[in-house]
C-alpha positions as CSV (number, residue, x, y, z in Angstrom):
1,M,-20.9,7.6,-8.0
2,T,-22.1,8.4,-4.5
3,S,-20.7,11.2,-2.4
4,P,-18.6,9.8,0.3
5,N,-18.5,11.1,4.0
6,I,-15.8,13.6,3.9
7,N,-13.4,14.0,6.8
8,A,-10.8,16.7,7.0
9,S,-8.4,14.3,9.1
10,K,-5.0,14.0,7.7
11,L,-5.2,11.3,5.3
12,R,-1.4,9.5,5.3
13,L,0.5,8.9,2.1
14,G,3.0,5.5,2.1
15,V,5.1,6.0,-0.7
16,N,6.1,2.7,-2.6
17,I,9.8,2.8,-3.6
18,D,10.2,-0.7,-5.5
19,H,10.5,0.8,-8.7
20,V,13.0,3.1,-7.9
21,A,14.8,-0.4,-7.3
22,T,13.4,-1.6,-10.7
23,I,15.6,1.1,-12.7
24,R,18.5,0.6,-10.7
25,N,18.1,-3.6,-11.5
26,A,18.2,-2.8,-15.1
27,R,21.8,-2.3,-15.5
28,G,23.0,-3.5,-11.7
29,G,25.4,-1.2,-9.6
30,D,23.9,1.4,-7.1
31,Y,21.8,3.8,-8.8
32,P,19.4,5.0,-8.5
33,D,19.3,4.3,-4.5
34,P,15.8,3.6,-3.1
35,L,17.2,5.0,0.3
36,R,17.7,8.0,-1.3
37,A,14.2,8.2,-2.7
38,A,12.8,7.1,0.4
39,K,14.8,10.2,2.1
40,M,13.1,12.8,-0.7
41,A,9.7,10.9,0.3
42,A,10.0,11.7,3.8
43,D,11.3,15.4,2.8
44,A,8.0,15.8,0.4
45,G,5.8,15.0,2.6
46,A,5.5,11.0,3.0
47,D,3.9,9.5,5.9
48,G,5.9,6.1,5.3
49,I,7.6,4.2,2.7
50,T,6.3,1.0,1.5
51,A,8.8,-1.9,-0.1
52,H,7.9,-5.2,-1.7
53,L,10.8,-7.5,-0.8
54,R,9.8,-10.1,-3.6
55,E,10.9,-14.1,-3.6
56,D,12.9,-13.7,-7.2
57,R,14.5,-10.1,-5.5
58,R,13.3,-8.4,-9.0
59,H,13.3,-4.5,-7.4
60,I,14.1,-4.2,-3.7
61,T,16.5,-6.4,-2.2
62,D,17.6,-7.7,1.2
63,T,20.3,-5.1,1.8
64,D,17.7,-2.3,0.9
65,I,15.5,-3.6,3.9
66,L,18.3,-3.7,5.9
67,R,19.1,0.1,5.2
68,L,15.7,0.8,5.1
69,C,15.6,-0.3,8.4
70,D,18.5,1.1,9.9
71,E,18.6,4.7,8.2
72,I,15.4,6.0,7.4
73,D,13.1,7.9,10.1
74,L,9.7,7.1,8.6
75,P,7.8,4.0,9.5
76,L,8.9,1.1,6.9
77,N,5.8,-0.6,5.5
78,L,7.3,-4.5,4.5
79,E,5.2,-5.9,1.8
80,M,5.6,-9.8,1.3
81,A,4.0,-13.0,0.8
82,A,3.2,-15.5,3.4
83,T,6.1,-17.4,3.5
84,E,8.8,-19.0,6.0
85,E,11.7,-17.2,4.4
86,M,9.7,-13.6,4.3
87,L,8.8,-14.1,7.8
88,A,12.3,-15.0,9.1
89,I,13.5,-11.7,7.5
90,A,10.1,-9.6,8.8
91,L,10.9,-11.5,12.2
92,R,14.7,-10.1,12.2
93,H,14.1,-6.7,11.1
94,K,10.4,-5.7,12.9
95,P,9.5,-3.2,10.7
96,H,6.5,-1.1,11.8
97,A,4.4,-2.9,9.7
98,A,3.6,-5.9,7.5
99,C,1.5,-5.8,5.0
100,L,0.7,-9.9,3.4
101,V,0.2,-10.0,-0.3
102,P,-0.1,-12.7,-2.9
103,E,2.4,-13.1,-4.8
104,K,3.0,-15.1,-8.2
105,R,6.6,-15.3,-9.8
106,E,5.5,-14.8,-13.4
107,E,3.0,-11.7,-12.7
108,R,4.4,-8.1,-13.8
109,T,2.8,-6.6,-10.3
110,T,0.5,-7.8,-7.7
111,E,-2.4,-9.3,-9.2
112,G,-5.7,-8.5,-6.8
113,G,-6.5,-9.3,-3.3
114,L,-5.6,-12.1,-0.8
115,D,-7.7,-15.0,-1.0
116,V,-8.1,-14.9,3.0
117,V,-10.6,-17.5,3.1
118,G,-9.5,-19.7,1.0
119,A,-6.2,-19.2,3.0
120,F,-7.5,-18.9,6.2
121,D,-5.7,-21.4,8.0
122,K,-2.1,-20.4,6.2
123,L,-2.3,-16.9,7.0
124,K,-3.3,-17.1,10.8
125,P,0.0,-18.2,12.0
126,Y,1.8,-15.7,10.2
127,I,-0.2,-12.9,11.3
128,A,0.1,-14.5,15.1
129,R,3.7,-14.4,14.9
130,L,4.3,-11.0,13.6
131,S,1.9,-9.4,15.8
132,D,3.7,-11.1,18.6
133,A,7.3,-9.8,17.4
134,G,5.3,-6.1,17.6
135,T,4.9,-5.3,13.8
136,R,1.4,-4.2,12.9
137,V,0.1,-6.8,10.4
138,S,-2.0,-5.5,7.3
139,L,-3.7,-7.8,4.5
140,F,-4.1,-6.4,1.0
141,I,-7.5,-7.7,0.1
142,E,-10.2,-7.1,-2.3
143,P,-13.0,-4.3,-1.5
144,D,-15.5,-7.2,-0.1
145,P,-16.9,-8.0,2.8
146,T,-16.1,-11.6,2.8
147,A,-12.7,-11.0,2.8
148,L,-13.2,-8.2,5.7
149,D,-15.0,-10.2,7.9
150,A,-12.1,-13.4,7.5
151,A,-9.7,-10.8,8.0
152,K,-11.5,-9.3,11.0
153,A,-11.3,-13.4,12.7
154,L,-8.0,-13.8,11.2
155,G,-6.9,-11.3,13.5
156,A,-5.3,-8.6,11.7
157,P,-5.9,-5.0,12.8
158,V,-5.5,-3.3,9.3
159,V,-6.7,-3.9,6.0
160,E,-5.3,-2.5,2.6
161,L,-8.1,-2.6,0.0
162,H,-7.1,-3.2,-3.5
163,T,-7.7,-0.5,-5.5
164,G,-6.6,-1.9,-9.5
165,A,-10.1,-2.7,-10.8
166,Y,-11.4,0.9,-10.2
167,C,-8.3,2.7,-11.5
168,D,-8.2,0.0,-14.5
169,F,-11.9,1.1,-15.4
170,G,-11.9,4.5,-17.6
171,P,-14.6,7.0,-16.2
172,G,-18.3,5.3,-16.7
173,A,-20.2,2.9,-15.1
174,Q,-17.4,0.3,-14.3
175,R,-15.4,2.6,-12.4
176,D,-18.3,4.0,-10.6
177,A,-19.5,0.3,-9.5
178,E,-15.9,-0.2,-8.4
179,F,-15.6,2.8,-6.1
180,E,-19.0,1.7,-4.6
181,R,-17.9,-1.5,-3.3
182,I,-14.5,0.2,-2.1
183,V,-16.7,2.9,-0.2
184,T,-19.0,-0.1,1.4
185,A,-15.7,-2.5,1.9
186,A,-14.4,0.7,4.0
187,A,-17.4,1.6,6.0
188,H,-17.8,-2.2,7.0
189,A,-14.1,-2.2,7.8
190,E,-14.8,0.3,10.7
191,Q,-18.0,-1.1,11.6
192,L,-15.5,-4.1,12.3
193,G,-12.8,-2.3,14.1
194,L,-10.5,-2.7,11.3
195,E,-8.2,0.3,10.1
196,C,-8.7,0.8,6.3
197,H,-6.3,1.6,4.0
198,A,-6.1,1.4,0.2
199,G,-3.8,1.2,-2.9
200,H,-2.7,-0.1,-6.2
201,G,-2.6,1.8,-9.5
202,L,-3.7,5.2,-8.2
203,T,-2.7,8.1,-10.3
204,Y,-3.3,12.1,-10.3
205,D,-6.6,11.3,-12.3
206,T,-8.0,8.5,-9.8
207,V,-6.9,9.4,-6.3
208,K,-9.5,12.4,-5.0
209,P,-12.5,9.9,-4.9
210,I,-10.7,6.9,-2.7
211,A,-8.7,10.2,-0.7
212,A,-12.6,11.5,-0.1
213,I,-13.2,8.1,1.8
214,S,-13.3,9.4,5.5
215,T,-13.1,5.4,6.8
216,I,-10.0,5.0,5.1
217,K,-6.9,6.3,6.8
218,E,-3.7,5.9,4.2
219,L,-2.7,5.2,0.8
220,N,0.1,3.4,-0.8
221,I,1.2,4.9,-4.2
222,G,4.6,3.8,-6.0
223,H,4.5,3.4,-9.8
224,F,3.0,6.4,-10.7
225,L,5.0,8.6,-8.4
226,V,7.8,6.8,-9.8
227,G,7.2,7.3,-13.4
228,E,5.9,10.6,-13.3
229,A,9.3,11.4,-11.4
230,I,11.0,10.8,-14.7
231,F,9.6,13.9,-16.2
232,V,8.6,16.4,-13.0
233,G,11.1,14.7,-10.3
234,F,10.3,13.0,-7.8
235,D,9.9,15.9,-4.8
236,A,7.3,17.6,-6.9
237,T,5.2,14.1,-7.9
238,I,4.7,13.5,-4.3
239,R,4.1,16.7,-3.4
240,E,1.5,17.3,-6.3
241,M,-0.2,13.6,-5.0
242,R,0.1,15.1,-1.0
243,R,-1.9,18.1,-2.5
244,L,-4.5,16.3,-4.3
245,M,-5.2,14.2,-1.2
246,D,-5.5,17.1,1.2
247,E,-7.9,19.1,-1.2
248,A,-10.0,15.8,-1.3
249,R,-10.0,15.1,2.2
250,Q,-11.2,18.7,2.9
251,G,-13.7,18.5,0.4
252,V,-11.9,21.0,-2.3
253,R,-12.8,20.3,-5.6
254,A,-11.1,20.7,-8.5
């Protein structure tokens, strides 16, 4: 595994609170409250909040987005599909950032990155309209140079590299190869003038190599943090992830 270029500059942590809402929705009602989770994340060291408003509203709801926009001080990153319904919601609330992601009704979680090449003509007007409204657009893509070139041509200032395959592989050659893809893609993003983020499936065990890549500026992490919070608490979980990220950025080895 290549040793990435280490940079001590702070790596931002975006905490995804979707699955706090998943637990709430399992029984209905108001508890646990995603807004409370967002405020706790802020106190624990998060730099932003991420929430995915899905077509079927399986976790985050429209009311959640309204409350998050009105009541948190951290930047909100709205994950959304490129649909007219979601565009209208984003234009109404004007979140700090909007990350365009692929979405299939039957999937359990986001499966892979956007096909930015095949969907180029469809995506371009969404990116333009969100950008014109003052929302910073990112594209959730595979760590692939062709996808990065398309993202640049589409006019998106930010890309988020899908780390799911890297996380799914156990230690060994396959994970190492996927890590190399991410390192190469992050460097290519920088060459293109794109800000590079990463996320999906990251845990305590997988975060440090990704966090040490200096060309990645932000990680978005959610499911693991909410799951681990069951055992040790949300505050402690986020603080530990923040510690691991900072250690990796500073070149401190566990």
